[in-house]
Every structure is written in structure tokens, then in C-alpha cells.
BALOBA-1460 file (C-alpha; in Angstrom, 3 decimals):
// residues 150
<rec num="1" residu="m" x="76.552" y="96.779" z="113.690"/>
<rec num="2" residu="s" x="75.880" y="100.443" z="112.968"/>
<rec num="3" residu="g" x="75.895" y="102.113" z="109.559"/>
<rec num="4" residu="p" x="79.208" y="103.908" z="110.111"/>
<rec num="5" residu="e" x="80.819" y="100.648" z="111.263"/>
<rec num="6" residu="r" x="79.589" y="98.859" z="108.118"/>
<rec num="7" residu="a" x="80.889" y="101.715" z="105.982"/>
<rec num="8" residu="r" x="84.245" y="101.618" z="107.815"/>
<rec num="9" residu="r" x="84.589" y="97.899" z="107.173"/>
<rec num="10" residu="a" x="83.665" y="98.406" z="103.511"/>
<rec num="11" residu="v" x="86.360" y="101.087" z="103.153"/>
<rec num="12" residu="l" x="88.964" y="98.772" z="104.690"/>
<rec num="13" residu="i" x="87.900" y="95.838" z="102.495"/>
<rec num="14" residu="v" x="88.089" y="97.957" z="99.330"/>
<rec num="15" residu="a" x="91.517" y="99.321" z="100.330"/>
<rec num="16" residu="a" x="92.787" y="95.809" z="101.044"/>
<rec num="17" residu="a" x="91.394" y="94.557" z="97.713"/>
<rec num="18" residu="i" x="93.052" y="97.379" z="95.755"/>
<rec num="19" residu="s" x="96.339" y="96.674" z="97.540"/>
<rec num="20" residu="a" x="96.053" y="92.949" z="96.815"/>
<rec num="21" residu="l" x="95.338" y="93.614" z="93.129"/>
<rec num="22" residu="a" x="98.396" y="95.873" z="92.890"/>
<rec num="23" residu="v" x="100.564" y="93.141" z="94.431"/>
<rec num="24" residu="i" x="99.074" y="90.531" z="92.068"/>
<rec num="25" residu="l" x="99.859" y="92.748" z="89.069"/>
<rec num="26" residu="f" x="103.453" y="93.092" z="90.257"/>
<rec num="27" residu="l" x="103.718" y="89.326" z="90.757"/>
<rec num="28" residu="g" x="102.417" y="88.887" z="87.194"/>
<rec num="29" residu="a" x="105.182" y="91.171" z="85.939"/>
<rec num="30" residu="l" x="107.722" y="89.062" z="87.835"/>
<rec num="31" residu="r" x="106.292" y="85.899" z="86.286"/>
<rec num="32" residu="n" x="106.512" y="87.399" z="82.791"/>
<rec num="33" residu="d" x="110.124" y="88.373" z="83.415"/>
<rec num="34" residu="l" x="110.937" y="84.878" z="84.645"/>
<rec num="35" residu="t" x="109.355" y="83.380" z="81.516"/>
<rec num="36" residu="i" x="111.363" y="85.681" z="79.260"/>
<rec num="37" residu="r" x="114.576" y="85.146" z="81.241"/>
<rec num="38" residu="s" x="114.258" y="81.349" z="81.108"/>
<rec num="39" residu="d" x="114.136" y="81.254" z="77.278"/>
<rec num="40" residu="t" x="115.362" y="84.627" z="75.993"/>
<rec num="41" residu="g" x="115.431" y="85.661" z="72.396"/>
<rec num="42" residu="t" x="116.512" y="89.140" z="71.324"/>
<rec num="43" residu="a" x="115.530" y="91.233" z="68.345"/>
<rec num="44" residu="v" x="115.312" y="94.772" z="67.069"/>
<rec num="45" residu="a" x="111.731" y="95.996" z="67.006"/>
<rec num="46" residu="e" x="110.031" y="98.952" z="65.422"/>
<rec num="47" residu="v" x="107.595" y="100.885" z="67.603"/>
<rec num="48" residu="l" x="104.337" y="101.061" z="65.629"/>
<rec num="49" residu="s" x="102.452" y="103.131" z="68.201"/>
<rec num="50" residu="a" x="103.545" y="104.506" z="71.534"/>
<rec num="51" residu="g" x="101.620" y="105.223" z="74.695"/>
<rec num="52" residu="s" x="102.303" y="105.320" z="78.404"/>
<rec num="53" residu="l" x="100.321" y="102.132" z="79.065"/>
<rec num="54" residu="r" x="100.640" y="100.247" z="75.779"/>
<rec num="55" residu="s" x="103.024" y="100.438" z="72.851"/>
<rec num="56" residu="a" x="102.711" y="98.247" z="69.775"/>
<rec num="57" residu="v" x="105.890" y="96.829" z="68.264"/>
<rec num="58" residu="s" x="106.834" y="94.630" z="65.359"/>
<rec num="59" residu="f" x="109.926" y="92.440" z="65.173"/>
<rec num="60" residu="v" x="111.279" y="89.489" z="63.225"/>
<rec num="61" residu="t" x="112.554" y="86.353" z="64.976"/>
<rec num="62" residu="p" x="115.557" y="84.404" z="63.606"/>
<rec num="63" residu="d" x="113.178" y="81.942" z="61.890"/>
<rec num="64" residu="g" x="111.947" y="84.831" z="59.701"/>
<rec num="65" residu="v" x="108.518" y="85.193" z="61.326"/>
<rec num="66" residu="t" x="107.263" y="88.728" z="61.949"/>
<rec num="67" residu="h" x="105.618" y="89.213" z="65.334"/>
<rec num="68" residu="n" x="103.294" y="92.009" z="66.372"/>
<rec num="69" residu="p" x="102.297" y="91.131" z="69.969"/>
<rec num="70" residu="e" x="98.614" y="91.824" z="70.537"/>
<rec num="71" residu="l" x="99.198" y="93.222" z="74.035"/>
<rec num="72" residu="g" x="102.217" y="95.274" z="72.994"/>
<rec num="73" residu="v" x="105.573" y="95.448" z="74.696"/>
<rec num="74" residu="l" x="106.071" y="95.301" z="78.470"/>
<rec num="75" residu="y" x="107.394" y="98.437" z="80.198"/>
<rec num="76" residu="p" x="106.666" y="100.822" z="77.279"/>
<rec num="77" residu="t" x="107.432" y="104.128" z="79.019"/>
<rec num="78" residu="g" x="109.347" y="106.649" z="76.954"/>
<rec num="79" residu="l" x="108.967" y="105.017" z="73.544"/>
<rec num="80" residu="a" x="108.187" y="106.981" z="70.382"/>
<rec num="81" residu="t" x="106.433" y="105.860" z="67.204"/>
<rec num="82" residu="g" x="108.949" y="104.882" z="64.528"/>
<rec num="83" residu="q" x="111.729" y="104.273" z="67.028"/>
<rec num="84" residu="r" x="113.814" y="101.103" z="66.678"/>
<rec num="85" residu="i" x="114.463" y="99.409" z="70.015"/>
<rec num="86" residu="a" x="116.092" y="96.245" z="71.301"/>
<rec num="87" residu="v" x="113.618" y="93.783" z="72.800"/>
<rec num="88" residu="d" x="113.839" y="90.530" z="74.722"/>
<rec num="89" residu="y" x="111.130" y="87.952" z="74.138"/>
<rec num="90" residu="a" x="110.310" y="84.446" z="75.285"/>
<rec num="91" residu="r" x="111.224" y="82.111" z="72.427"/>
<rec num="92" residu="s" x="108.462" y="79.778" z="73.602"/>
<rec num="93" residu="d" x="105.958" y="82.669" z="73.350"/>
<rec num="94" residu="p" x="107.211" y="85.525" z="71.109"/>
<rec num="95" residu="d" x="104.130" y="87.579" z="72.017"/>
<rec num="96" residu="l" x="105.647" y="87.996" z="75.485"/>
<rec num="97" residu="v" x="108.144" y="90.779" z="74.814"/>
<rec num="98" residu="r" x="109.798" y="93.529" z="76.852"/>
<rec num="99" residu="v" x="112.140" y="96.412" z="76.179"/>
<rec num="100" residu="t" x="115.717" y="95.217" z="76.708"/>
<rec num="101" residu="g" x="117.132" y="96.418" z="80.008"/>
<rec num="102" residu="r" x="113.744" y="96.829" z="81.678"/>
<rec num="103" residu="d" x="112.103" y="94.403" z="84.054"/>
<rec num="104" residu="a" x="109.534" y="94.229" z="86.862"/>
<rec num="105" residu="r" x="111.542" y="96.701" z="88.942"/>
<rec num="106" residu="v" x="110.030" y="99.373" z="86.683"/>
<rec num="107" residu="a" x="106.636" y="98.463" z="88.196"/>
<rec num="108" residu="l" x="107.751" y="98.871" z="91.820"/>
<rec num="109" residu="i" x="107.133" y="102.618" z="92.045"/>
<rec num="110" residu="p" x="103.662" y="102.565" z="90.413"/>
<rec num="111" residu="t" x="102.631" y="99.551" z="92.493"/>
<rec num="112" residu="g" x="103.900" y="101.097" z="95.705"/>
<rec num="113" residu="s" x="102.268" y="104.412" z="94.833"/>
<rec num="114" residu="v" x="98.870" y="102.804" z="94.319"/>
<rec num="115" residu="i" x="99.118" y="101.051" z="97.673"/>
<rec num="116" residu="v" x="100.336" y="104.152" z="99.544"/>
<rec num="117" residu="v" x="97.703" y="106.468" z="98.019"/>
<rec num="118" residu="t" x="94.960" y="103.910" z="98.676"/>
<rec num="119" residu="w" x="95.842" y="103.745" z="102.360"/>
<rec num="120" residu="l" x="96.420" y="107.510" z="102.613"/>
<rec num="121" residu="i" x="92.778" y="107.881" z="101.580"/>
<rec num="122" residu="a" x="91.343" y="104.863" z="103.427"/>
<rec num="123" residu="t" x="92.980" y="105.536" z="106.804"/>
<rec num="124" residu="p" x="91.505" y="108.999" z="107.524"/>
<rec num="125" residu="v" x="88.126" y="107.924" z="106.128"/>
<rec num="126" residu="s" x="88.182" y="104.873" z="108.384"/>
<rec num="127" residu="i" x="89.142" y="106.975" z="111.419"/>
<rec num="128" residu="w" x="86.401" y="109.479" z="110.640"/>
<rec num="129" residu="l" x="83.818" y="106.693" z="110.304"/>
<rec num="130" residu="r" x="84.981" y="105.115" z="113.582"/>
<rec num="131" residu="r" x="84.548" y="108.457" z="115.388"/>
<rec num="132" residu="k" x="81.174" y="108.973" z="113.731"/>
<rec num="133" residu="g" x="80.130" y="105.476" z="114.806"/>
<rec num="134" residu="g" x="81.346" y="106.129" z="118.360"/>
<rec num="135" residu="a" x="79.417" y="109.389" z="118.534"/>
<rec num="136" residu="a" x="76.282" y="107.685" z="117.203"/>
<rec num="137" residu="a" x="76.649" y="104.881" z="119.754"/>
<rec num="138" residu="a" x="77.100" y="107.408" z="122.577"/>
<rec num="139" residu="a" x="73.990" y="109.315" z="121.480"/>
<rec num="140" residu="t" x="71.996" y="106.075" z="121.328"/>
<rec num="141" residu="s" x="73.228" y="105.128" z="124.794"/>
<rec num="142" residu="e" x="72.223" y="108.533" z="126.208"/>
<rec num="143" residu="e" x="68.767" y="108.204" z="124.631"/>
<rec num="144" residu="k" x="68.302" y="104.763" z="126.221"/>
<rec num="145" residu="d" x="69.375" y="106.156" z="129.610"/>
<rec num="146" residu="r" x="66.796" y="108.955" z="129.334"/>
<rec num="147" residu="q" x="64.045" y="106.480" z="128.452"/>
<rec num="148" residu="l" x="64.938" y="104.318" z="131.460"/>
<rec num="149" residu="q" x="64.778" y="107.335" z="133.800"/>
<rec num="150" residu="v" x="61.253" y="108.234" z="132.674"/>
């Protein structure tokens, strides 16, 4: 197998791995939603810090325990520090909490975008490497033909 062919296969393997990881992350979001939906508790939470990837919240469950989930709230887009929001949480695991009204569907566009962009990059690179490999193979074949004629 030539160098360009190895590189082409590596590009395709990396693209497939990135796509698989994106799908696994989405499936994890679905699993979290299912866990919350199967044993839902609701509360009003205060946003302690807000970011596009992670927002910290604090809320009190009906048993009087204050929870500050270590990993923050799921689907934190658009939150602001100091804001009071409604959250759903899994009563069996109050650290698993999401903004009320949001679920894994919020992750569809980012997941799909990662997969599409990955393949928009991998496909032309793979085609280019295939052509490069074909040209290298043709040149090698011509060189062998010349050596046989001599």
C-alpha cells in the first residue's frame, strides 16, 4: 500500500471516528433525558455562572437539600448569571439537571454540523489523496516498463 493510500485510509478512519463520537454524545444526551423523564423533579434554580458550554446552577429540592451540580445544567445556551430558571432534574440523581423545556433535540444541530463539516473536509482530502496515489502508481508503472525495455 502506497503512502497516499495509507494517508487516505487514515483520513477516512479519523472522519468516521469523529462522526461516531458525535453520535455517541447525542445518544448520551438522549439517555440523560430518559433518566430525567422517568423520575422528574422540578425546581427553580439560580444561574451562578453562565457559559455556552457549561453553566453552574443552584437549586433546592423539596427535601430542603441545596444542589449545585458539578457538571452544571444540560443545554445551557442563552443563560445569564443571576437569572432564575425552571429546571427538571432526576429525583434519583439531582446532579442530572436540565433547563425546563429543553431536551436532546437541542443537540441535533451541533451534532449534525460536526458530522457534516467533518465529511466536507474529509471527502475532498480523500479524493485528492486517491488521485495522488493513482498518479504515483502510474509513474511507478511507467518506470518499471522503462526498466524492462532496457
